[in-house]
Structure formats: C-alpha cells, structure tokens
TORGU-157059 format. One record per residue (C-alpha): residue in three letters; x, y, z; residue number from 1. Coordinates in steps of 0.05 Angstrom, whole numbers, plus 5000, padded with zeros to 4 digits. Example, Ala and Ser with C-alpha at 12.3 -4.5 7.8 and 13.67 -1.06 7.14 Angstrom:
[r "ala"; [5246; 4910; 5156]; 1];
[r "ser"; [5273; 4979; 5143]; 2];
# end
This chain:
[r "unk"; [0276; 6633; 7868]; 1];
[r "unk"; [0307; 6565; 7852]; 2];
[r "unk"; [0365; 6597; 7815]; 3];
[r "unk"; [0379; 6643; 7874]; 4];
[r "unk"; [0381; 6583; 7920]; 5];
[r "unk"; [0429; 6547; 7873]; 6];
[r "unk"; [0474; 6608; 7869]; 7];
[r "unk"; [0473; 6616; 7945]; 8];
[r "unk"; [0489; 6542; 7955]; 9];
[r "unk"; [0547; 6542; 7906]; 10];
[r "unk"; [0573; 6607; 7938]; 11];
[r "unk"; [0576; 6572; 8006]; 12];
[r "unk"; [0610; 6510; 7976]; 13];
[r "unk"; [0660; 6556; 7941]; 14];
[r "unk"; [0675; 6592; 8006]; 15];
[r "unk"; [0686; 6526; 8040]; 16];
[r "unk"; [0733; 6505; 7983]; 17];
[r "unk"; [0772; 6569; 7990]; 18];
[r "unk"; [0780; 6558; 8064]; 19];
[r "unk"; [0804; 6487; 8051]; 20];
[r "unk"; [0855; 6514; 8001]; 21];
[r "unk"; [0881; 6567; 8049]; 22];
[r "unk"; [0883; 6516; 8105]; 23];
[r "unk"; [0924; 6469; 8062]; 24];
[r "unk"; [0973; 6523; 8045]; 25];
[r "unk"; [0979; 6539; 8119]; 26];
[r "unk"; [0999; 6467; 8131]; 27];
[r "unk"; [1049; 6469; 8074]; 28];
[r "unk"; [1081; 6535; 8093]; 29];
[r "unk"; [1081; 6525; 8168]; 30];
[r "unk"; [1075; 6579; 8220]; 31];
[r "unk"; [1101; 6650; 8210]; 32];
[r "unk"; [1159; 6658; 8258]; 33];
[r "unk"; [1186; 6724; 8231]; 34];
[r "unk"; [1183; 6783; 8277]; 35];
[r "unk"; [1135; 6840; 8262]; 36];
[r "unk"; [1187; 6895; 8273]; 37];
[r "unk"; [1234; 6926; 8223]; 38];
[r "unk"; [1251; 6883; 8162]; 39];
[r "unk"; [1215; 6824; 8193]; 40];
[r "unk"; [1150; 6861; 8183]; 41];
[r "unk"; [1161; 6859; 8108]; 42];
[r "unk"; [1174; 6784; 8111]; 43];
[r "unk"; [1111; 6776; 8153]; 44];
[r "unk"; [1070; 6814; 8101]; 45];
[r "unk"; [1099; 6771; 8044]; 46];
[r "unk"; [1083; 6708; 8082]; 47];
[r "unk"; [1010; 6729; 8092]; 48];
[r "unk"; [1004; 6751; 8020]; 49];
[r "unk"; [1033; 6685; 7994]; 50];
[r "unk"; [0988; 6646; 8040]; 51];
[r "unk"; [0925; 6681; 8015]; 52];
[r "unk"; [0946; 6684; 7942]; 53];
[r "unk"; [0968; 6612; 7932]; 54];
[r "unk"; [0915; 6586; 7980]; 55];
[r "unk"; [0860; 6621; 7941]; 56];
[r "unk"; [0886; 6592; 7876]; 57];
[r "unk"; [0886; 6521; 7905]; 58];
[r "unk"; [0817; 6534; 7935]; 59];
[r "unk"; [0792; 6559; 7868]; 60];
[r "unk"; [0815; 6495; 7834]; 61];
[r "unk"; [0780; 6454; 7887]; 62];
[r "unk"; [0717; 6496; 7879]; 63];
[r "unk"; [0717; 6490; 7803]; 64];
[r "unk"; [0725; 6415; 7806]; 65];
[r "unk"; [0671; 6408; 7859]; 66];
[r "unk"; [0620; 6452; 7824]; 67];
[r "unk"; [0630; 6416; 7757]; 68];
[r "unk"; [0625; 6348; 7792]; 69];
[r "unk"; [0562; 6370; 7828]; 70];
[r "unk"; [0528; 6398; 7766]; 71];
[r "unk"; [0545; 6342; 7718]; 72];
[r "unk"; [0545; 6282; 7763]; 73];
[r "unk"; [0520; 6289; 7835]; 74];
[r "unk"; [0456; 6328; 7820]; 75];
[r "unk"; [0432; 6272; 7774]; 76];
[r "unk"; [0452; 6215; 7821]; 77];
[r "unk"; [0423; 6246; 7885]; 78];
[r "unk"; [0356; 6269; 7860]; 79];
[r "unk"; [0316; 6245; 7920]; 80];
[r "unk"; [0370; 6227; 7969]; 81];
[r "unk"; [0364; 6246; 8042]; 82];
[r "unk"; [0440; 6252; 8052]; 83];
[r "unk"; [0456; 6303; 7999]; 84];
[r "unk"; [0498; 6349; 8043]; 85];
[r "unk"; [0539; 6293; 8074]; 86];
[r "unk"; [0552; 6262; 8006]; 87];
[r "unk"; [0573; 6329; 7977]; 88];
[r "unk"; [0619; 6341; 8037]; 89];
[r "unk"; [0652; 6273; 8026]; 90];
[r "unk"; [0661; 6288; 7952]; 91];
[r "unk"; [0690; 6357; 7969]; 92];
[r "unk"; [0741; 6324; 8016]; 93];
[r "unk"; [0758; 6273; 7962]; 94];
[r "unk"; [0770; 6327; 7911]; 95];
[r "unk"; [0812; 6366; 7961]; 96];
[r "unk"; [0854; 6304; 7974]; 97];
[r "unk"; [0863; 6294; 7899]; 98];
[r "unk"; [0884; 6367; 7889]; 99];
[r "unk"; [0933; 6362; 7948]; 100];
[r "unk"; [0964; 6299; 7919]; 101];
[r "unk"; [0971; 6331; 7850]; 102];
[r "unk"; [1001; 6394; 7881]; 103];
[r "unk"; [1051; 6352; 7921]; 104];
[r "unk"; [1071; 6312; 7860]; 105];
[r "unk"; [1080; 6374; 7818]; 106];
[r "unk"; [1118; 6412; 7871]; 107];
[r "unk"; [1162; 6360; 7905]; 108];
[r "unk"; [1168; 6300; 7857]; 109];
[r "unk"; [1167; 6330; 7787]; 110];
[r "unk"; [1191; 6399; 7810]; 111];
[r "unk"; [1147; 6438; 7762]; 112];
[r "unk"; [1118; 6487; 7811]; 113];
# end
C-alpha cells in the first residue's frame, strides 16, 4: 500500500511538472494568432503540436530533476516535517526556474537549441 501511495504521489507531481513545462512554452511561444481556415489551419496544428511536444520535454526534465531531488534529498531531510507539501512545491518551483534559466541560456545566449 505504501508503494502505491508513493507512485500516486509522484504521478501527481509529474503531472504538475508537465503542466509547468507546457505553461512555460506557452509563455515563450506566445499566443496562436493564425487563422483556423485554409493554410492557417495547418499552422495552427503545428503550433499546438510544438507547444505540447516541446512543453512535455521541458516538463519531463523538470519532473525528473524533482523526483530525483525528492528521493535522494528531501525525503531524508523532511522525515517528520509538517510542511512537506509546501516545501516540495517551493523546491519544484526552484527547479522549474533553474530549467527555465538553462533553457533561455541555451536558446538565446549560446544558440545551441
């Protein structure tokens, strides 16, 4: 039963990470102003596909970093803490900020991506 609870908890944190990644990509890409008729429909579909594809990759990186941090560091430090969820949420936001900064540096400054 404990392992099922852990799996369920990490699934929820992973979903939150994926939503953060997709939200970040929405901020980077901006709104979709192409029309949904004719050739614009194809551009609209490509925008949505790119948003979900790249956003899910960024969210997966956030989720992987968070789960590893939680397993190897946070679980040991917060054994009997009353603010586990709040601390994990702050750590998730810090990891998201780190991934956003690294993505920005790789894309705009170094021009690797």
